[in-house]
C-alpha positions as CSV (number, residue, x, y, z in Angstrom):
1,M,110.7,-73.5,-91.1
2,E,111.7,-69.8,-91.2
3,K,113.6,-67.9,-88.1
4,A,111.1,-68.1,-85.2
5,I,109.7,-64.6,-84.3
6,G,111.8,-63.2,-81.3
7,L,109.0,-62.7,-78.8
8,G,109.1,-59.5,-75.9
9,V,106.9,-59.3,-73.3
10,V,105.7,-56.1,-71.7
11,G,103.7,-57.5,-68.4
12,L,104.9,-61.3,-66.2
13,G,101.1,-61.2,-64.8
14,R,98.4,-63.7,-64.8
15,A,98.2,-63.2,-69.0
16,F,101.6,-63.9,-69.7
17,T,101.2,-67.0,-67.2
18,L,98.1,-68.3,-69.3
19,M,100.3,-67.5,-72.7
20,L,103.7,-69.4,-71.5
21,P,102.7,-73.0,-72.6
22,T,102.0,-71.7,-75.6
23,F,105.0,-69.8,-76.4
24,L,106.9,-72.6,-74.6
25,Q,105.3,-75.3,-77.2
26,D,105.1,-73.4,-80.4
27,E,108.7,-73.4,-82.4
28,R,107.2,-70.5,-84.4
29,V,108.0,-67.7,-81.5
30,R,111.2,-67.7,-78.8
31,L,110.8,-65.5,-76.1
32,V,113.9,-63.2,-75.9
33,A,113.0,-60.4,-73.6
34,A,110.9,-58.8,-71.0
35,A,109.9,-55.9,-69.2
36,D,107.7,-55.6,-65.9
37,P,108.0,-53.6,-62.7
38,R,108.6,-56.6,-60.4
39,S,112.5,-57.3,-59.8
40,N,111.2,-61.1,-58.7
41,A,109.5,-61.2,-61.9
42,R,112.2,-60.0,-64.3
43,E,115.0,-62.3,-62.4
44,M,112.7,-65.7,-62.9
45,F,112.2,-64.8,-66.5
46,S,116.2,-64.3,-67.0
47,R,116.7,-67.3,-65.0
48,D,113.6,-69.0,-66.9
49,F,115.1,-68.2,-70.7
50,N,118.7,-66.9,-70.2
51,A,117.5,-63.5,-71.7
52,P,117.2,-60.1,-70.7
53,A,114.5,-58.3,-68.5
54,Y,114.2,-54.5,-68.0
55,E,112.4,-52.3,-65.7
56,A,111.5,-49.8,-68.8
57,L,109.6,-51.0,-71.9
58,E,111.5,-48.6,-74.1
59,D,114.8,-50.7,-73.4
60,L,112.7,-53.6,-74.5
61,C,112.2,-52.1,-77.1
62,G,116.1,-51.0,-78.0
63,N,116.5,-54.4,-77.8
64,P,117.3,-55.7,-81.5
65,D,116.4,-59.5,-81.1
66,V,112.9,-58.3,-80.4
67,E,110.8,-58.7,-82.9
68,A,107.2,-58.5,-82.0
69,V,106.2,-57.4,-77.9
70,Y,103.3,-59.3,-76.2
71,I,101.6,-56.6,-74.5
72,A,100.3,-58.2,-71.4
73,S,100.1,-55.3,-69.5
74,P,97.0,-54.3,-67.1
75,H,94.1,-53.2,-69.5
76,Q,94.5,-49.3,-68.4
77,F,98.3,-49.3,-69.9
78,H,98.0,-50.6,-73.0
79,A,97.4,-47.6,-74.8
80,E,101.0,-45.7,-73.9
81,H,102.3,-49.3,-74.1
82,V,101.1,-49.5,-78.0
83,R,102.6,-46.0,-78.4
84,V,105.8,-46.9,-77.5
85,V,106.0,-50.1,-79.6
86,A,104.5,-48.9,-82.5
87,A,107.4,-46.0,-82.3
88,A,109.9,-48.8,-82.2
89,G,108.1,-49.9,-85.4
90,K,107.9,-54.2,-83.4
91,A,104.9,-56.1,-84.1
92,M,102.5,-56.7,-81.6
93,L,99.9,-59.0,-79.8
94,I,97.7,-57.0,-77.4
95,E,96.1,-58.9,-75.0
96,K,92.4,-58.1,-74.8
97,P,90.8,-55.8,-74.4
98,L,92.8,-53.7,-76.8
99,A,91.9,-50.3,-74.4
100,I,89.6,-49.0,-72.1
101,S,88.5,-45.9,-73.8
102,L,87.2,-45.6,-77.1
103,A,89.6,-42.8,-77.6
104,D,92.1,-45.0,-76.8
105,C,91.7,-47.4,-79.5
106,T,90.9,-45.0,-82.0
107,R,94.2,-43.9,-81.2
108,I,95.7,-47.6,-81.6
109,V,93.9,-48.3,-84.9
110,E,95.7,-44.8,-86.4
111,L,99.0,-45.6,-85.2
112,A,98.8,-48.8,-86.9
113,A,97.6,-47.6,-90.0
114,Q,100.4,-44.9,-89.9
115,T,103.4,-47.0,-88.8
116,K,102.4,-50.2,-90.8
117,V,103.8,-52.2,-87.9
118,P,101.3,-55.7,-87.4
119,V,98.4,-55.5,-84.9
120,I,96.9,-58.8,-83.5
121,V,94.8,-58.3,-80.0
122,G,94.2,-61.4,-78.2
123,H,93.7,-63.9,-76.6
124,S,90.2,-64.1,-76.8
125,H,88.3,-67.1,-77.1
126,S,86.9,-66.3,-80.5
127,F,90.1,-67.8,-81.6
128,D,89.4,-71.2,-79.7
129,G,89.2,-74.1,-82.5
130,P,85.3,-74.7,-82.5
131,V,84.4,-70.9,-82.8
132,L,86.5,-70.4,-86.2
133,H,85.3,-74.2,-87.2
134,A,81.7,-72.8,-86.8
135,A,82.5,-69.4,-88.2
136,A,84.4,-70.6,-91.3
137,M,81.1,-73.2,-92.1
138,L,78.9,-70.3,-91.7
139,N,80.7,-67.9,-94.1
140,S,80.9,-71.0,-96.5
141,G,76.7,-70.4,-96.7
142,I,75.8,-74.2,-96.1
143,F,73.3,-73.4,-93.8
144,G,72.3,-70.2,-94.9
145,A,72.3,-66.6,-93.3
146,V,73.0,-66.6,-89.4
147,R,69.5,-65.5,-87.6
148,M,70.1,-65.7,-83.7
149,L,72.9,-66.6,-81.4
150,N,72.6,-67.1,-77.9
151,A,76.0,-67.2,-75.4
152,L,75.9,-68.1,-71.6
153,N,78.8,-68.1,-69.0
154,Y,78.6,-68.7,-65.5
155,T,82.1,-68.4,-63.7
156,D,83.7,-67.7,-60.5
157,F,85.5,-64.7,-62.1
158,L,84.6,-62.0,-59.5
159,Y,85.6,-63.9,-56.7
160,R,89.6,-64.8,-58.0
161,P,92.0,-63.0,-56.5
162,R,92.1,-59.4,-57.7
163,R,94.2,-56.2,-57.6
164,P,91.9,-52.9,-56.1
165,E,92.1,-51.4,-60.2
166,E,90.6,-55.2,-61.2
167,L,87.2,-54.4,-59.1
168,D,87.2,-50.1,-60.4
169,T,85.0,-50.0,-63.9
170,R,87.0,-46.6,-64.6
171,Q,90.5,-48.7,-64.4
172,G,89.2,-51.2,-66.7
173,G,87.6,-53.5,-63.8
174,G,84.9,-55.6,-63.7
175,V,83.4,-58.5,-66.0
176,V,82.4,-56.2,-68.7
177,F,85.9,-55.2,-69.9
178,S,88.1,-58.5,-69.2
179,Q,84.8,-61.3,-70.0
180,A,82.6,-59.8,-72.3
181,A,85.7,-59.1,-74.6
182,H,85.5,-62.6,-75.2
183,Q,82.0,-63.3,-75.7
184,I,81.4,-60.4,-77.4
185,D,84.7,-61.4,-79.9
186,I,82.8,-65.0,-80.3
187,V,79.5,-63.4,-80.8
188,R,81.0,-60.6,-83.6
189,L,82.8,-63.5,-85.4
190,L,80.1,-65.6,-85.5
191,L,77.4,-62.4,-86.8
192,G,79.8,-61.6,-89.2
193,G,81.1,-58.9,-87.1
194,L,78.2,-55.8,-88.3
195,I,76.2,-55.0,-84.5
196,D,73.8,-52.5,-85.2
197,K,72.8,-51.8,-81.7
198,V,72.6,-52.9,-77.8
199,R,70.6,-53.1,-75.2
200,A,72.3,-54.2,-72.0
201,C,71.7,-54.6,-68.2
202,T,74.4,-54.9,-65.6
203,G,74.6,-56.4,-61.8
204,S,76.9,-55.7,-59.3
205,W,75.5,-57.3,-56.0
206,D,78.3,-57.7,-53.7
207,S,79.4,-54.3,-51.8
208,S,82.5,-55.7,-51.6
209,R,83.4,-56.2,-55.1
210,P,81.9,-52.3,-56.3
211,T,82.1,-53.3,-59.8
212,E,80.3,-54.9,-62.4
213,G,79.9,-58.9,-62.2
214,A,77.2,-59.9,-64.4
215,Y,75.6,-58.7,-67.7
216,M,72.9,-59.3,-70.1
217,A,73.1,-58.1,-73.4
218,L,70.7,-57.9,-76.5
219,L,72.7,-57.0,-79.8
220,T,71.3,-57.0,-83.1
221,T,73.2,-56.4,-86.5
222,R,72.2,-54.2,-89.6
223,D,70.9,-57.1,-91.5
224,G,68.3,-58.1,-88.9
225,A,70.1,-60.9,-87.0
226,F,70.2,-60.9,-83.3
227,A,72.1,-62.3,-80.6
228,S,72.0,-62.8,-76.8
229,A,74.9,-62.6,-74.3
230,T,74.5,-63.4,-70.8
231,Y,77.6,-63.8,-68.3
232,S,77.9,-64.1,-64.9
233,G,80.7,-64.1,-62.1
234,Y,79.1,-64.2,-58.9
235,A,80.5,-68.0,-58.2
236,H,77.4,-69.8,-58.2
237,F,76.0,-72.0,-60.6
238,D,79.0,-73.1,-63.4
239,S,78.2,-73.3,-66.6
240,D,81.0,-75.9,-67.4
241,E,78.2,-77.8,-66.2
242,L,76.7,-77.6,-69.7
243,M,79.9,-78.3,-71.3
244,G,80.3,-81.5,-70.3
245,D,82.1,-80.7,-67.3
246,V,85.1,-79.4,-69.2
247,S,86.8,-76.3,-68.1
248,E,87.2,-73.1,-69.8
249,M,91.3,-74.2,-70.3
250,G,89.7,-77.7,-71.5
251,Y,90.4,-79.6,-68.6
252,R,88.1,-82.1,-66.7
253,K,86.6,-80.3,-63.8
254,D,86.8,-81.1,-60.5
255,S,83.3,-81.5,-58.9
256,T,84.8,-81.4,-55.5
257,A,86.0,-77.9,-56.3
258,Y,82.5,-75.9,-55.5
259,G,82.8,-72.3,-53.3
260,A,87.1,-72.5,-53.3
261,A,87.2,-68.8,-55.0
262,R,84.7,-67.6,-52.4
263,S,86.4,-69.6,-49.7
264,K,90.1,-68.7,-50.5
265,I,89.7,-64.9,-50.3
266,L,87.5,-65.1,-47.4
267,H,88.3,-62.4,-44.7
268,M,91.0,-60.9,-46.7
269,D,91.5,-57.2,-47.2
270,A,92.3,-55.4,-50.5
271,A,96.2,-55.9,-49.4
272,R,96.3,-59.2,-48.9
273,E,94.3,-59.9,-51.8
274,A,96.1,-58.7,-54.4
275,Q,99.5,-59.6,-52.9
276,L,98.3,-63.3,-53.0
277,K,97.3,-62.7,-56.7
278,I,100.8,-61.5,-57.2
279,A,102.3,-65.0,-55.4
280,G,100.3,-67.2,-57.8
281,N,101.8,-65.3,-60.9
282,Y,104.6,-65.6,-63.0
283,G,107.5,-64.6,-60.7
284,G,105.6,-64.8,-57.5
285,K,106.7,-66.9,-53.9
286,D,104.0,-69.3,-55.1
287,Y,104.6,-69.7,-58.9
288,R,105.7,-73.1,-60.1
289,F,105.2,-73.9,-63.7
290,K,103.9,-77.5,-64.5
291,A,104.0,-78.8,-67.9
292,S,100.1,-79.8,-68.2
293,P,99.4,-83.0,-69.6
294,A,97.8,-82.2,-73.2
295,T,93.8,-81.9,-73.2
296,P,92.0,-83.7,-75.5
297,Y,89.3,-80.9,-75.6
298,H,89.2,-77.5,-76.7
299,Q,89.2,-74.5,-74.6
300,H,85.8,-72.5,-74.6
301,F,83.7,-69.8,-72.9
302,G,80.6,-71.3,-72.1
303,P,77.2,-73.1,-74.3
304,V,77.0,-70.8,-77.7
305,I,73.8,-72.1,-79.9
306,I,74.0,-70.8,-83.5
307,S,70.7,-70.7,-85.5
308,A,70.9,-70.2,-89.1
309,E,68.7,-70.5,-92.0
310,R,68.8,-74.2,-92.5
311,A,70.1,-75.5,-89.1
312,D,71.2,-74.6,-85.5
313,I,74.8,-75.1,-84.6
314,K,75.8,-75.6,-80.6
315,L,79.6,-75.5,-79.8
316,T,81.3,-78.0,-77.8
317,P,84.9,-78.7,-76.1
318,E,85.2,-81.5,-79.0
319,G,83.7,-79.8,-81.8
320,L,80.2,-78.5,-83.5
321,V,76.6,-80.5,-82.9
322,I,74.6,-79.4,-85.9
323,Y,70.6,-79.4,-86.3
324,S,70.1,-79.2,-89.3
325,D,66.5,-80.1,-91.0
326,A,67.0,-83.7,-92.0
327,E,69.5,-84.8,-89.1
328,R,71.2,-84.2,-85.8
329,K,75.1,-84.4,-86.5
330,F,78.5,-84.1,-84.4
331,V,81.4,-83.0,-86.5
332,S,84.6,-83.0,-84.9
333,T,86.7,-79.7,-84.4
334,P,90.5,-81.0,-85.3
335,K,92.5,-80.2,-82.3
336,R,95.8,-78.4,-82.2
337,P,98.8,-79.7,-80.0
338,V,99.9,-76.7,-79.0
339,P,97.0,-74.6,-76.3
340,R,96.2,-71.3,-78.1
341,A,98.3,-72.0,-81.7
342,E,95.4,-70.3,-83.5
343,V,96.7,-67.2,-81.7
344,I,101.0,-67.6,-83.4
345,D,99.0,-68.7,-86.2
346,E,98.0,-65.1,-86.8
347,L,100.9,-63.6,-85.4
348,W,103.4,-65.9,-87.5
349,D,101.1,-65.0,-91.0
350,A,100.9,-61.2,-90.2
351,V,105.0,-60.8,-89.0
352,R,106.6,-63.7,-91.7
353,L,104.3,-63.5,-94.2
354,G,102.8,-60.1,-94.2
355,L,99.0,-61.2,-94.2
356,D,96.3,-58.7,-92.6
357,P,95.4,-60.6,-89.4
358,L,91.6,-61.5,-88.6
359,H,91.9,-59.8,-85.1
360,C,93.1,-56.7,-85.7
361,A,93.1,-53.3,-84.2
362,R,90.0,-52.4,-85.9
363,W,88.6,-55.4,-84.9
364,A,89.7,-55.0,-81.1
365,R,88.0,-51.5,-81.1
366,A,84.7,-52.8,-82.9
367,T,84.4,-55.2,-80.0
368,T,85.7,-52.9,-77.1
369,E,83.1,-50.4,-78.4
370,V,80.7,-53.1,-77.6
371,C,81.7,-53.6,-74.3
372,I,81.4,-50.3,-72.9
373,A,77.6,-49.9,-75.1
374,I,77.2,-52.6,-72.5
375,L,78.2,-50.3,-70.1
376,E,76.0,-47.0,-71.2
377,S,72.6,-48.8,-72.1
378,A,72.7,-50.4,-68.6
379,Q,73.3,-46.8,-66.7
380,T,70.7,-45.0,-69.4
381,G,68.3,-47.8,-70.1
382,K,68.2,-46.9,-74.0
383,D,69.4,-48.6,-76.8
384,V,73.5,-47.3,-77.9
385,A,74.1,-47.7,-81.3
386,L,77.2,-48.1,-82.5
387,Q,79.8,-46.9,-85.2
388,F,83.2,-48.2,-85.5
389,Q,81.8,-52.2,-86.6
390,V,83.8,-53.7,-89.3
391,A,83.4,-57.0,-90.9
392,P,86.6,-59.9,-90.6
393,S,89.3,-58.5,-92.7
394,R,89.7,-61.8,-94.5
395,P,87.9,-65.3,-94.4
396,V,88.1,-66.9,-91.4
397,P,90.7,-69.8,-92.0
398,N,89.5,-73.1,-92.3
399,P,91.7,-75.8,-94.4
400,D,89.1,-78.5,-94.4
401,E,86.4,-76.4,-95.8
402,R,86.4,-78.0,-99.2
403,E,85.8,-81.3,-97.5
404,L,82.7,-79.9,-95.5
405,R,80.9,-79.0,-98.3
406,D,81.5,-82.4,-100.2
407,E,80.0,-83.8,-96.5
408,Y,77.4,-81.8,-96.7
409,D,76.1,-81.6,-100.1
410,H,76.2,-85.2,-100.7
């Protein structure tokens, strides 16, 4: 293998905490530097990785060991941080959403085009193995054109410990920017990317959490396909029940934990809740890294059912259930030993092989455009037409595509 990619990190918060197992286990990357305003997080990083940690992003970008930067700062800082990293000529892995305004997204797209630096946006759950598996099968034409899709997710998202800005839509808070960015990315990938119109409603039903906690959207494509996307983060029904009690992160669910999210923050004021979140993330006083045992299940984002001309396809944490004209059949999706290895696939291909990433800046702008359209449609009660939609820049990778064709052409 060629030399591992030297990766710098800006923002040692929740996103970094979730990606850390990938960075530690995937030999194609090595953590060489970090930037964060919190001194305790910087000190922990320096101890853990024997690497420098800076207060300023500019200093991180000046480190010659940094080939790529993982931008995991809060949503509202992405556009400025991309500007700094692009000026330094470093490749970028940017957490979703790309930004919280279309103007900022467009500036990022233009910067990527001008500087020619590779830009990959993720993790979103459209990197999950079964999603990529289904997209590759649909792209092969085995089942004809996609006609309809239903995506559903009910979680406790709104009642996990939050900083105040995470409950302020204007600063990228609420479920639309944080969670629709996952779900819409999945829908767009499976429908071919070209959403035409959005009609949506949103729910903000708890005055103590004054942002959108739920949405329901109807998306139509330019060729007449349509999709419904539903999400609730109000911590009542848990749609993991419909996924065999496998959690979003791919582990068996603890059935005794019902109500834990609400009870944990009960009677807390905003300052104490923000401190609780900080304490549990990297660098916090309660943070302890645990090498989680390998899971046999893929990560997921709730039930997804696709209707094509000649089959319906249901995504599961283990693979795909295909309901064709003649039979119902389960097709396993191979499980990678490293969680979220698909993200590093795209980073490696872009940095080492010079390939265009699937989850590029233009792709991520199109997903953000749909998210913003959900908010606009909910406010106006009208359809919102879209202008920045793009198809995938390259076929969804699937090394078993020939084998899959043989299996279904017999």
